[in-house]
PDB file of the backbone (N, CA, C, O) and the ligand in Angstrom, with CONECT records:
HET     ZN  A 101       1
ATOM      1  N   UNK A   1       0.834  -1.232   0.000  1.00  0.00           N
ATOM      2  CA  UNK A   1       0.000   0.000   0.000  1.00  0.00           C
ATOM      3  C   UNK A   1       0.857   1.266   0.000  1.00  0.00           C
ATOM      4  O   UNK A   1       1.919   1.316   0.619  1.00  0.00           O
ATOM      5  N   UNK A   2       0.393   2.235  -0.674  1.00  0.00           N
ATOM      6  CA  UNK A   2       1.086   3.525  -0.737  1.00  0.00           C
ATOM      7  C   UNK A   2       0.765   4.363   0.485  1.00  0.00           C
ATOM      8  O   UNK A   2      -0.380   4.384   0.935  1.00  0.00           O
ATOM      9  N   UNK A   3       1.745   5.046   1.023  1.00  0.00           N
ATOM     10  CA  UNK A   3       1.422   5.925   2.153  1.00  0.00           C
ATOM     11  C   UNK A   3       0.581   7.120   1.688  1.00  0.00           C
ATOM     12  O   UNK A   3       0.648   7.543   0.534  1.00  0.00           O
ATOM     13  N   UNK A   4      -0.201   7.639   2.616  1.00  0.00           N
ATOM     14  CA  UNK A   4      -1.135   8.730   2.289  1.00  0.00           C
ATOM     15  C   UNK A   4      -0.383   9.990   1.862  1.00  0.00           C
ATOM     16  O   UNK A   4      -0.817  10.739   0.987  1.00  0.00           O
ATOM     17  N   UNK A   5       0.764  10.193   2.518  1.00  0.00           N
ATOM     18  CA  UNK A   5       1.559  11.394   2.247  1.00  0.00           C
ATOM     19  C   UNK A   5       1.906  11.521   0.754  1.00  0.00           C
ATOM     20  O   UNK A   5       1.793  12.590   0.154  1.00  0.00           O
ATOM     21  N   UNK A   6       2.323  10.410   0.196  1.00  0.00           N
ATOM     22  CA  UNK A   6       2.738  10.384  -1.208  1.00  0.00           C
ATOM     23  C   UNK A   6       1.588  10.779  -2.135  1.00  0.00           C
ATOM     24  O   UNK A   6       1.763  11.534  -3.091  1.00  0.00           O
ATOM     25  N   UNK A   7       0.451  10.262  -1.831  1.00  0.00           N
ATOM     26  CA  UNK A   7      -0.742  10.554  -2.643  1.00  0.00           C
ATOM     27  C   UNK A   7      -1.011  12.054  -2.692  1.00  0.00           C
ATOM     28  O   UNK A   7      -1.302  12.615  -3.749  1.00  0.00           O
ATOM     29  N   UNK A   8      -0.909  12.680  -1.546  1.00  0.00           N
ATOM     30  CA  UNK A   8      -1.171  14.117  -1.455  1.00  0.00           C
ATOM     31  C   UNK A   8      -0.177  14.903  -2.316  1.00  0.00           C
ATOM     32  O   UNK A   8      -0.542  15.853  -3.009  1.00  0.00           O
ATOM     33  N   UNK A   9       1.062  14.485  -2.253  1.00  0.00           N
ATOM     34  CA  UNK A   9       2.116  15.168  -3.009  1.00  0.00           C
ATOM     35  C   UNK A   9       1.845  15.075  -4.519  1.00  0.00           C
ATOM     36  O   UNK A   9       1.988  16.055  -5.250  1.00  0.00           O
ATOM     37  N   UNK A  10       1.460  13.904  -4.957  1.00  0.00           N
ATOM     38  CA  UNK A  10       1.205  13.671  -6.376  1.00  0.00           C
ATOM     39  C   UNK A  10       0.091  14.593  -6.867  1.00  0.00           C
ATOM     40  O   UNK A  10       0.144  15.104  -7.986  1.00  0.00           O
ATOM     41  N   UNK A  11      -0.882  14.795  -6.048  1.00  0.00           N
ATOM     42  CA  UNK A  11      -2.005  15.646  -6.390  1.00  0.00           C
ATOM     43  C   UNK A  11      -1.526  17.093  -6.582  1.00  0.00           C
ATOM     44  O   UNK A  11      -1.931  17.781  -7.519  1.00  0.00           O
ATOM     45  N   UNK A  12      -0.677  17.520  -5.690  1.00  0.00           N
ATOM     46  CA  UNK A  12      -0.162  18.893  -5.729  1.00  0.00           C
ATOM     47  C   UNK A  12       0.593  19.148  -7.030  1.00  0.00           C
ATOM     48  O   UNK A  12       0.424  20.186  -7.670  1.00  0.00           O
ATOM     49  N   UNK A  13       1.430  18.182  -7.409  1.00  0.00           N
ATOM     50  CA  UNK A  13       2.228  18.332  -8.620  1.00  0.00           C
ATOM     51  C   UNK A  13       1.313  18.457  -9.833  1.00  0.00           C
ATOM     52  O   UNK A  13       1.550  19.275 -10.722  1.00  0.00           O
ATOM     53  N   UNK A  14       0.292  17.657  -9.858  1.00  0.00           N
ATOM     54  CA  UNK A  14      -0.625  17.691 -10.983  1.00  0.00           C
ATOM     55  C   UNK A  14      -1.313  19.067 -11.070  1.00  0.00           C
ATOM     56  O   UNK A  14      -1.534  19.597 -12.159  1.00  0.00           O
ATOM     57  N   UNK A  15      -1.637  19.616  -9.920  1.00  0.00           N
ATOM     58  CA  UNK A  15      -2.285  20.925  -9.905  1.00  0.00           C
ATOM     59  C   UNK A  15      -1.356  21.997 -10.459  1.00  0.00           C
ATOM     60  O   UNK A  15      -1.788  22.919 -11.150  1.00  0.00           O
ATOM     61  N   UNK A  16      -0.091  21.859 -10.146  1.00  0.00           N
ATOM     62  CA  UNK A  16       0.883  22.855 -10.615  1.00  0.00           C
ATOM     63  C   UNK A  16       0.993  22.819 -12.135  1.00  0.00           C
ATOM     64  O   UNK A  16       1.120  23.856 -12.786  1.00  0.00           O
ATOM     65  N   UNK A  17       0.944  21.613 -12.687  1.00  0.00           N
ATOM     66  CA  UNK A  17       1.088  21.470 -14.138  1.00  0.00           C
ATOM     67  C   UNK A  17      -0.271  21.421 -14.845  1.00  0.00           C
ATOM     68  O   UNK A  17      -0.380  20.914 -15.962  1.00  0.00           O
ATOM     69  N   UNK A  18      -1.279  21.942 -14.199  1.00  0.00           N
ATOM     70  CA  UNK A  18      -2.625  21.887 -14.771  1.00  0.00           C
ATOM     71  C   UNK A  18      -2.640  22.505 -16.176  1.00  0.00           C
ATOM     72  O   UNK A  18      -2.107  23.592 -16.402  1.00  0.00           O
ATOM     73  N   UNK A  19      -3.242  21.806 -17.075  1.00  0.00           N
ATOM     74  CA  UNK A  19      -3.256  22.294 -18.446  1.00  0.00           C
ATOM     75  C   UNK A  19      -4.295  23.408 -18.587  1.00  0.00           C
ATOM     76  O   UNK A  19      -5.467  23.253 -18.245  1.00  0.00           O
ATOM     77  N   UNK A  20      -3.820  24.512 -19.096  1.00  0.00           N
ATOM     78  CA  UNK A  20      -4.704  25.651 -19.304  1.00  0.00           C
ATOM     79  C   UNK A  20      -4.924  25.845 -20.803  1.00  0.00           C
ATOM     80  O   UNK A  20      -4.237  25.256 -21.636  1.00  0.00           O
ATOM     81  N   UNK A  21      -5.866  26.656 -21.103  1.00  0.00           N
ATOM     82  CA  UNK A  21      -6.120  26.955 -22.500  1.00  0.00           C
ATOM     83  C   UNK A  21      -4.972  27.800 -23.046  1.00  0.00           C
ATOM     84  O   UNK A  21      -4.436  28.654 -22.340  1.00  0.00           O
ATOM     85  N   UNK A  22      -4.600  27.566 -24.282  1.00  0.00           N
ATOM     86  CA  UNK A  22      -3.486  28.287 -24.900  1.00  0.00           C
ATOM     87  C   UNK A  22      -3.754  29.792 -24.881  1.00  0.00           C
ATOM     88  O   UNK A  22      -4.762  30.276 -25.396  1.00  0.00           O
ATOM     89  N   UNK A  23      -2.813  30.511 -24.267  1.00  0.00           N
ATOM     90  CA  UNK A  23      -2.963  31.959 -24.078  1.00  0.00           C
ATOM     91  C   UNK A  23      -2.998  32.703 -25.420  1.00  0.00           C
ATOM     92  O   UNK A  23      -3.742  33.666 -25.607  1.00  0.00           O
ATOM     93  N   UNK A  24      -2.166  32.218 -26.336  1.00  0.00           N
ATOM     94  CA  UNK A  24      -2.051  32.900 -27.628  1.00  0.00           C
ATOM     95  C   UNK A  24      -3.264  32.629 -28.518  1.00  0.00           C
ATOM     96  O   UNK A  24      -3.633  33.461 -29.346  1.00  0.00           O
ATOM     97  N   UNK A  25      -3.875  31.468 -28.342  1.00  0.00           N
ATOM     98  CA  UNK A  25      -5.090  31.170 -29.088  1.00  0.00           C
ATOM     99  C   UNK A  25      -6.214  32.078 -28.608  1.00  0.00           C
ATOM    100  O   UNK A  25      -7.030  32.550 -29.400  1.00  0.00           O
ATOM    101  N   UNK A  26      -6.243  32.312 -27.322  1.00  0.00           N
ATOM    102  CA  UNK A  26      -7.289  33.148 -26.753  1.00  0.00           C
ATOM    103  C   UNK A  26      -7.169  34.585 -27.281  1.00  0.00           C
ATOM    104  O   UNK A  26      -8.170  35.256 -27.531  1.00  0.00           O
ATOM    105  N   UNK A  27      -5.935  35.031 -27.442  1.00  0.00           N
ATOM    106  CA  UNK A  27      -5.706  36.391 -27.961  1.00  0.00           C
ATOM    107  C   UNK A  27      -5.755  36.433 -29.490  1.00  0.00           C
ATOM    108  O   UNK A  27      -5.631  37.493 -30.103  1.00  0.00           O
ATOM    109  N   UNK A  28      -5.938  35.265 -30.083  1.00  0.00           N
ATOM    110  CA  UNK A  28      -6.028  35.132 -31.544  1.00  0.00           C
ATOM    111  C   UNK A  28      -4.787  35.678 -32.252  1.00  0.00           C
ATOM    112  O   UNK A  28      -4.874  36.421 -33.230  1.00  0.00           O
ATOM    113  N   UNK A  29      -3.647  35.286 -31.727  1.00  0.00           N
ATOM    114  CA  UNK A  29      -2.377  35.697 -32.324  1.00  0.00           C
ATOM    115  C   UNK A  29      -1.960  34.659 -33.369  1.00  0.00           C
ATOM    116  O   UNK A  29      -1.888  33.465 -33.078  1.00  0.00           O
ATOM    117  N   UNK A  30      -1.691  35.120 -34.560  1.00  0.00           N
ATOM    118  CA  UNK A  30      -1.299  34.187 -35.623  1.00  0.00           C
ATOM    119  C   UNK A  30       0.170  34.344 -35.996  1.00  0.00           C
ATOM    120  O   UNK A  30       0.737  33.490 -36.677  1.00  0.00           O
ATOM    121  N   UNK A  31       0.780  35.428 -35.552  1.00  0.00           N
ATOM    122  CA  UNK A  31       2.191  35.649 -35.834  1.00  0.00           C
ATOM    123  C   UNK A  31       2.884  36.174 -34.590  1.00  0.00           C
ATOM    124  O   UNK A  31       2.348  37.018 -33.872  1.00  0.00           O
ATOM    125  N   UNK A  32       4.074  35.667 -34.346  1.00  0.00           N
ATOM    126  CA  UNK A  32       4.859  36.138 -33.209  1.00  0.00           C
ATOM    127  C   UNK A  32       6.098  36.841 -33.745  1.00  0.00           C
ATOM    128  O   UNK A  32       6.891  36.254 -34.481  1.00  0.00           O
ATOM    129  N   UNK A  33       6.248  38.081 -33.373  1.00  0.00           N
ATOM    130  CA  UNK A  33       7.388  38.867 -33.831  1.00  0.00           C
ATOM    131  C   UNK A  33       8.595  38.564 -32.950  1.00  0.00           C
ATOM    132  O   UNK A  33       8.504  38.622 -31.724  1.00  0.00           O
ATOM    133  N   UNK A  34       9.721  38.243 -33.571  1.00  0.00           N
ATOM    134  CA  UNK A  34      10.920  37.930 -32.778  1.00  0.00           C
ATOM    135  C   UNK A  34      11.486  39.173 -32.082  1.00  0.00           C
ATOM    136  O   UNK A  34      12.331  39.066 -31.194  1.00  0.00           O
ATOM    137  N   UNK A  35      11.008  40.358 -32.499  1.00  0.00           N
ATOM    138  CA  UNK A  35      11.471  41.587 -31.843  1.00  0.00           C
ATOM    139  C   UNK A  35      10.620  41.932 -30.618  1.00  0.00           C
ATOM    140  O   UNK A  35      10.944  42.830 -29.840  1.00  0.00           O
ATOM    141  N   UNK A  36       9.537  41.195 -30.477  1.00  0.00           N
ATOM    142  CA  UNK A  36       8.625  41.428 -29.361  1.00  0.00           C
ATOM    143  C   UNK A  36       9.138  40.681 -28.120  1.00  0.00           C
ATOM    144  O   UNK A  36       8.605  39.642 -27.731  1.00  0.00           O
ATOM    145  N   UNK A  37      10.175  41.238 -27.523  1.00  0.00           N
ATOM    146  CA  UNK A  37      10.850  40.567 -26.415  1.00  0.00           C
ATOM    147  C   UNK A  37       9.962  40.454 -25.181  1.00  0.00           C
ATOM    148  O   UNK A  37      10.008  39.462 -24.455  1.00  0.00           O
ATOM    149  N   UNK A  38       9.160  41.481 -24.958  1.00  0.00           N
ATOM    150  CA  UNK A  38       8.287  41.476 -23.780  1.00  0.00           C
ATOM    151  C   UNK A  38       7.365  40.263 -23.765  1.00  0.00           C
ATOM    152  O   UNK A  38       7.110  39.672 -22.715  1.00  0.00           O
ATOM    153  N   UNK A  39       6.871  39.905 -24.941  1.00  0.00           N
ATOM    154  CA  UNK A  39       5.985  38.750 -25.024  1.00  0.00           C
ATOM    155  C   UNK A  39       6.784  37.453 -24.856  1.00  0.00           C
ATOM    156  O   UNK A  39       6.363  36.540 -24.147  1.00  0.00           O
ATOM    157  N   UNK A  40       7.929  37.388 -25.511  1.00  0.00           N
ATOM    158  CA  UNK A  40       8.737  36.163 -25.469  1.00  0.00           C
ATOM    159  C   UNK A  40       9.302  35.892 -24.074  1.00  0.00           C
ATOM    160  O   UNK A  40       9.513  34.742 -23.691  1.00  0.00           O
ATOM    161  N   UNK A  41       9.539  36.954 -23.333  1.00  0.00           N
ATOM    162  CA  UNK A  41      10.093  36.801 -21.977  1.00  0.00           C
ATOM    163  C   UNK A  41       9.150  36.019 -21.070  1.00  0.00           C
ATOM    164  O   UNK A  41       9.582  35.388 -20.105  1.00  0.00           O
ATOM    165  N   UNK A  42       7.872  36.067 -21.384  1.00  0.00           N
ATOM    166  CA  UNK A  42       6.886  35.344 -20.577  1.00  0.00           C
ATOM    167  C   UNK A  42       7.016  33.841 -20.766  1.00  0.00           C
ATOM    168  O   UNK A  42       6.545  33.062 -19.937  1.00  0.00           O
ATOM    169  N   UNK A  43       7.653  33.437 -21.854  1.00  0.00           N
ATOM    170  CA  UNK A  43       7.758  32.011 -22.155  1.00  0.00           C
ATOM    171  C   UNK A  43       9.149  31.445 -21.891  1.00  0.00           C
ATOM    172  O   UNK A  43       9.456  30.331 -22.316  1.00  0.00           O
ATOM    173  N   UNK A  44       9.981  32.196 -21.199  1.00  0.00           N
ATOM    174  CA  UNK A  44      11.269  31.649 -20.780  1.00  0.00           C
ATOM    175  C   UNK A  44      11.380  31.764 -19.257  1.00  0.00           C
ATOM    176  O   UNK A  44      10.774  32.637 -18.635  1.00  0.00           O
ATOM    177  N   UNK A  45      12.165  30.866 -18.683  1.00  0.00           N
ATOM    178  CA  UNK A  45      12.363  30.894 -17.239  1.00  0.00           C
ATOM    179  C   UNK A  45      13.375  31.998 -16.898  1.00  0.00           C
ATOM    180  O   UNK A  45      13.963  32.607 -17.792  1.00  0.00           O
ATOM    181  N   UNK A  46      13.566  32.243 -15.620  1.00  0.00           N
ATOM    182  CA  UNK A  46      14.536  33.260 -15.211  1.00  0.00           C
ATOM    183  C   UNK A  46      15.970  32.856 -15.562  1.00  0.00           C
ATOM    184  O   UNK A  46      16.886  33.676 -15.503  1.00  0.00           O
ATOM    185  N   UNK A  47      16.157  31.575 -15.929  1.00  0.00           N
ATOM    186  CA  UNK A  47      17.482  31.124 -16.346  1.00  0.00           C
ATOM    187  C   UNK A  47      17.632  31.113 -17.856  1.00  0.00           C
ATOM    188  O   UNK A  47      18.668  30.704 -18.382  1.00  0.00           O
ATOM    189  N   UNK A  48      16.608  31.558 -18.542  1.00  0.00           N
ATOM    190  CA  UNK A  48      16.682  31.681 -19.993  1.00  0.00           C
ATOM    191  C   UNK A  48      16.198  30.478 -20.777  1.00  0.00           C
ATOM    192  O   UNK A  48      16.322  30.443 -22.001  1.00  0.00           O
ATOM    193  N   UNK A  49      15.648  29.493 -20.085  1.00  0.00           N
ATOM    194  CA  UNK A  49      15.170  28.291 -20.782  1.00  0.00           C
ATOM    195  C   UNK A  49      13.734  28.501 -21.283  1.00  0.00           C
ATOM    196  O   UNK A  49      12.957  29.248 -20.689  1.00  0.00           O
ATOM    197  N   UNK A  50      13.416  27.846 -22.353  1.00  0.00           N
ATOM    198  CA  UNK A  50      12.057  27.928 -22.891  1.00  0.00           C
ATOM    199  C   UNK A  50      11.146  27.070 -22.020  1.00  0.00           C
ATOM    200  O   UNK A  50      11.458  25.912 -21.746  1.00  0.00           O
ATOM    201  N   UNK A  51      10.042  27.623 -21.594  1.00  0.00           N
ATOM    202  CA  UNK A  51       9.097  26.873 -20.762  1.00  0.00           C
ATOM    203  C   UNK A  51       8.372  25.849 -21.630  1.00  0.00           C
ATOM    204  O   UNK A  51       7.895  26.154 -22.723  1.00  0.00           O
ATOM    205  N   UNK A  52       8.305  24.629 -21.112  1.00  0.00           N
ATOM    206  CA  UNK A  52       7.713  23.535 -21.883  1.00  0.00           C
ATOM    207  C   UNK A  52       6.213  23.734 -22.056  1.00  0.00           C
ATOM    208  O   UNK A  52       5.555  24.443 -21.294  1.00  0.00           O
ATOM    209  N   UNK A  53       5.718  23.092 -23.066  1.00  0.00           N
ATOM    210  CA  UNK A  53       4.295  23.154 -23.389  1.00  0.00           C
ATOM    211  C   UNK A  53       3.448  22.618 -22.232  1.00  0.00           C
ATOM    212  O   UNK A  53       2.345  23.087 -21.954  1.00  0.00           O
ATOM    213  N   UNK A  54       4.015  21.628 -21.586  1.00  0.00           N
ATOM    214  CA  UNK A  54       3.331  20.994 -20.454  1.00  0.00           C
ATOM    215  C   UNK A  54       2.990  21.987 -19.354  1.00  0.00           C
ATOM    216  O   UNK A  54       1.909  21.915 -18.769  1.00  0.00           O
ATOM    217  N   UNK A  55       3.895  22.911 -19.066  1.00  0.00           N
ATOM    218  CA  UNK A  55       3.637  23.856 -17.981  1.00  0.00           C
ATOM    219  C   UNK A  55       3.102  25.201 -18.458  1.00  0.00           C
ATOM    220  O   UNK A  55       2.460  25.919 -17.691  1.00  0.00           O
ATOM    221  N   UNK A  56       3.359  25.549 -19.716  1.00  0.00           N
ATOM    222  CA  UNK A  56       2.852  26.837 -20.181  1.00  0.00           C
ATOM    223  C   UNK A  56       1.414  26.716 -20.704  1.00  0.00           C
ATOM    224  O   UNK A  56       0.660  27.689 -20.709  1.00  0.00           O
ATOM    225  N   UNK A  57       1.049  25.500 -21.144  1.00  0.00           N
ATOM    226  CA  UNK A  57      -0.315  25.275 -21.610  1.00  0.00           C
ATOM    227  C   UNK A  57      -0.545  25.702 -23.051  1.00  0.00           C
ATOM    228  O   UNK A  57      -1.688  25.756 -23.504  1.00  0.00           O
ATOM    229  N   UNK A  58       0.515  26.004 -23.772  1.00  0.00           N
ATOM    230  CA  UNK A  58       0.368  26.413 -25.167  1.00  0.00           C
ATOM    231  C   UNK A  58      -0.002  25.228 -26.042  1.00  0.00           C
ATOM    232  O   UNK A  58       0.266  24.077 -25.696  1.00  0.00           O
ATOM    233  N   UNK A  59      -0.612  25.518 -27.165  1.00  0.00           N
ATOM    234  CA  UNK A  59      -0.888  24.450 -28.124  1.00  0.00           C
ATOM    235  C   UNK A  59       0.393  24.206 -28.922  1.00  0.00           C
ATOM    236  O   UNK A  59       1.309  25.027 -28.906  1.00  0.00           O
ATOM    237  N   UNK A  60       0.446  23.082 -29.610  1.00  0.00           N
ATOM    238  CA  UNK A  60       1.669  22.694 -30.334  1.00  0.00           C
ATOM    239  C   UNK A  60       2.055  23.752 -31.366  1.00  0.00           C
ATOM    240  O   UNK A  60       3.234  24.058 -31.545  1.00  0.00           O
ATOM    241  N   UNK A  61       1.077  24.290 -32.022  1.00  0.00           N
ATOM    242  CA  UNK A  61       1.316  25.261 -33.085  1.00  0.00           C
ATOM    243  C   UNK A  61       1.986  26.523 -32.542  1.00  0.00           C
ATOM    244  O   UNK A  61       2.963  27.017 -33.104  1.00  0.00           O
ATOM    245  N   UNK A  62       1.442  27.030 -31.441  1.00  0.00           N
ATOM    246  CA  UNK A  62       2.001  28.245 -30.854  1.00  0.00           C
ATOM    247  C   UNK A  62       3.339  27.975 -30.171  1.00  0.00           C
ATOM    248  O   UNK A  62       4.239  28.814 -30.206  1.00  0.00           O
ATOM    249  N   UNK A  63       3.466  26.808 -29.551  1.00  0.00           N
ATOM    250  CA  UNK A  63       4.722  26.462 -28.881  1.00  0.00           C
ATOM    251  C   UNK A  63       5.866  26.423 -29.896  1.00  0.00           C
ATOM    252  O   UNK A  63       6.969  26.896 -29.618  1.00  0.00           O
ATOM    253  N   UNK A  64       5.596  25.862 -31.059  1.00  0.00           N
ATOM    254  CA  UNK A  64       6.605  25.787 -32.108  1.00  0.00           C
ATOM    255  C   UNK A  64       6.995  27.192 -32.550  1.00  0.00           C
ATOM    256  O   UNK A  64       8.168  27.503 -32.752  1.00  0.00           O
ATOM    257  N   UNK A  65       5.970  28.028 -32.693  1.00  0.00           N
ATOM    258  CA  UNK A  65       6.194  29.405 -33.109  1.00  0.00           C
ATOM    259  C   UNK A  65       7.059  30.159 -32.091  1.00  0.00           C
ATOM    260  O   UNK A  65       7.983  30.886 -32.454  1.00  0.00           O
ATOM    261  N   UNK A  66       6.737  29.969 -30.829  1.00  0.00           N
ATOM    262  CA  UNK A  66       7.469  30.644 -29.750  1.00  0.00           C
ATOM    263  C   UNK A  66       8.915  30.168 -29.711  1.00  0.00           C
ATOM    264  O   UNK A  66       9.847  30.965 -29.608  1.00  0.00           O
ATOM    265  N   UNK A  67       9.082  28.844 -29.797  1.00  0.00           N
ATOM    266  CA  UNK A  67      10.438  28.281 -29.737  1.00  0.00           C
ATOM    267  C   UNK A  67      11.299  28.836 -30.866  1.00  0.00           C
ATOM    268  O   UNK A  67      12.464  29.182 -30.667  1.00  0.00           O
ATOM    269  N   UNK A  68      10.711  28.914 -32.040  1.00  0.00           N
ATOM    270  CA  UNK A  68      11.441  29.428 -33.198  1.00  0.00           C
ATOM    271  C   UNK A  68      11.802  30.899 -32.973  1.00  0.00           C
ATOM    272  O   UNK A  68      12.931  31.313 -33.236  1.00  0.00           O
ATOM    273  N   UNK A  69      10.851  31.672 -32.494  1.00  0.00           N
ATOM    274  CA  UNK A  69      11.081  33.104 -32.265  1.00  0.00           C
ATOM    275  C   UNK A  69      12.147  33.328 -31.197  1.00  0.00           C
ATOM    276  O   UNK A  69      12.991  34.216 -31.322  1.00  0.00           O
ATOM    277  N   UNK A  70      12.099  32.505 -30.140  1.00  0.00           N
ATOM    278  CA  UNK A  70      13.077  32.658 -29.050  1.00  0.00           C
ATOM    279  C   UNK A  70      14.477  32.318 -29.558  1.00  0.00           C
ATOM    280  O   UNK A  70      15.446  33.008 -29.243  1.00  0.00           O
ATOM    281  N   UNK A  71      14.570  31.260 -30.338  1.00  0.00           N
ATOM    282  CA  UNK A  71      15.879  30.849 -30.861  1.00  0.00           C
ATOM    283  C   UNK A  71      16.453  31.919 -31.787  1.00  0.00           C
ATOM    284  O   UNK A  71      17.658  32.171 -31.788  1.00  0.00           O
ATOM    285  N   UNK A  72      15.584  32.538 -32.566  1.00  0.00           N
ATOM    286  CA  UNK A  72      16.020  33.609 -33.451  1.00  0.00           C
ATOM    287  C   UNK A  72      16.474  34.813 -32.619  1.00  0.00           C
ATOM    288  O   UNK A  72      17.483  35.452 -32.916  1.00  0.00           O
ATOM    289  N   UNK A  73      15.713  35.095 -31.591  1.00  0.00           N
ATOM    290  CA  UNK A  73      16.014  36.227 -30.721  1.00  0.00           C
ATOM    291  C   UNK A  73      17.328  36.017 -29.974  1.00  0.00           C
ATOM    292  O   UNK A  73      18.097  36.956 -29.766  1.00  0.00           O
ATOM    293  N   UNK A  74      17.569  34.774 -29.577  1.00  0.00           N
ATOM    294  CA  UNK A  74      18.832  34.453 -28.890  1.00  0.00           C
ATOM    295  C   UNK A  74      20.023  34.697 -29.812  1.00  0.00           C
ATOM    296  O   UNK A  74      21.047  35.247 -29.408  1.00  0.00           O
ATOM    297  N   UNK A  75      19.856  34.272 -31.060  1.00  0.00           N
ATOM    298  CA  UNK A  75      20.919  34.434 -32.032  1.00  0.00           C
ATOM    299  C   UNK A  75      21.272  35.903 -32.229  1.00  0.00           C
ATOM    300  O   UNK A  75      22.432  36.257 -32.438  1.00  0.00           O
ATOM    301  N   UNK A  76      20.257  36.740 -32.157  1.00  0.00           N
ATOM    302  CA  UNK A  76      20.475  38.187 -32.296  1.00  0.00           C
ATOM    303  C   UNK A  76      20.892  38.845 -30.979  1.00  0.00           C
ATOM    304  O   UNK A  76      21.043  40.064 -30.900  1.00  0.00           O
ATOM    305  N   UNK A  77      21.073  38.025 -29.962  1.00  0.00           N
ATOM    306  CA  UNK A  77      21.519  38.476 -28.642  1.00  0.00           C
ATOM    307  C   UNK A  77      20.539  39.435 -27.974  1.00  0.00           C
ATOM    308  O   UNK A  77      20.942  40.301 -27.198  1.00  0.00           O
ATOM    309  N   UNK A  78      19.258  39.279 -28.278  1.00  0.00           N
ATOM    310  CA  UNK A  78      18.245  40.072 -27.594  1.00  0.00           C
ATOM    311  C   UNK A  78      17.767  39.346 -26.327  1.00  0.00           C
ATOM    312  O   UNK A  78      17.275  39.963 -25.382  1.00  0.00           O
ATOM    313  N   UNK A  79      17.929  38.022 -26.342  1.00  0.00           N
ATOM    314  CA  UNK A  79      17.635  37.212 -25.165  1.00  0.00           C
ATOM    315  C   UNK A  79      18.859  36.350 -24.863  1.00  0.00           C
ATOM    316  O   UNK A  79      19.580  35.964 -25.782  1.00  0.00           O
ATOM    317  N   UNK A  80      19.100  36.050 -23.611  1.00  0.00           N
ATOM    318  CA  UNK A  80      20.277  35.228 -23.298  1.00  0.00           C
ATOM    319  C   UNK A  80      20.017  33.734 -23.498  1.00  0.00           C
ATOM    320  O   UNK A  80      18.880  33.276 -23.380  1.00  0.00           O
ATOM    321  N   UNK A  81      21.070  32.983 -23.800  1.00  0.00           N
ATOM    322  CA  UNK A  81      20.969  31.520 -23.856  1.00  0.00           C
ATOM    323  C   UNK A  81      20.851  30.983 -22.445  1.00  0.00           C
ATOM    324  O   UNK A  81      20.026  30.116 -22.157  1.00  0.00           O
ATOM    325  N   UNK A  82      21.689  31.512 -21.573  1.00  0.00           N
ATOM    326  CA  UNK A  82      21.635  31.149 -20.144  1.00  0.00           C
ATOM    327  C   UNK A  82      21.949  32.396 -19.326  1.00  0.00           C
ATOM    328  O   UNK A  82      22.521  33.369 -19.818  1.00  0.00           O
ATOM    329  N   UNK A  83      21.551  32.326 -18.060  1.00  0.00           N
ATOM    330  CA  UNK A  83      21.858  33.442 -17.159  1.00  0.00           C
ATOM    331  C   UNK A  83      22.740  32.973 -16.033  1.00  0.00           C
ATOM    332  O   UNK A  83      23.109  33.766 -15.167  1.00  0.00           O
TER     333      UNK A  83
HETATM  334 ZN    ZN A 101      -2.383  28.259 -29.443  1.00  0.00          ZN2+
END
């Protein structure tokens, strides 16, 4: 049998990663500008990593778009690779 404590913890983790509706779909955004750093900053961690789809709740289409834009922005040194 599993201890009760473990069960509670598992529930908490699931709540943290709760899937939300894609933010960009709600705003009806079809293009992401790589110069729009303010928007892209919301999708990277404080260490400069791209937040996964699992935790950001983006759809595959928008996640791909964001990843591409962030990588382009990094190359232009507008965003850091790491901090
Ligand atoms: Zn979307």
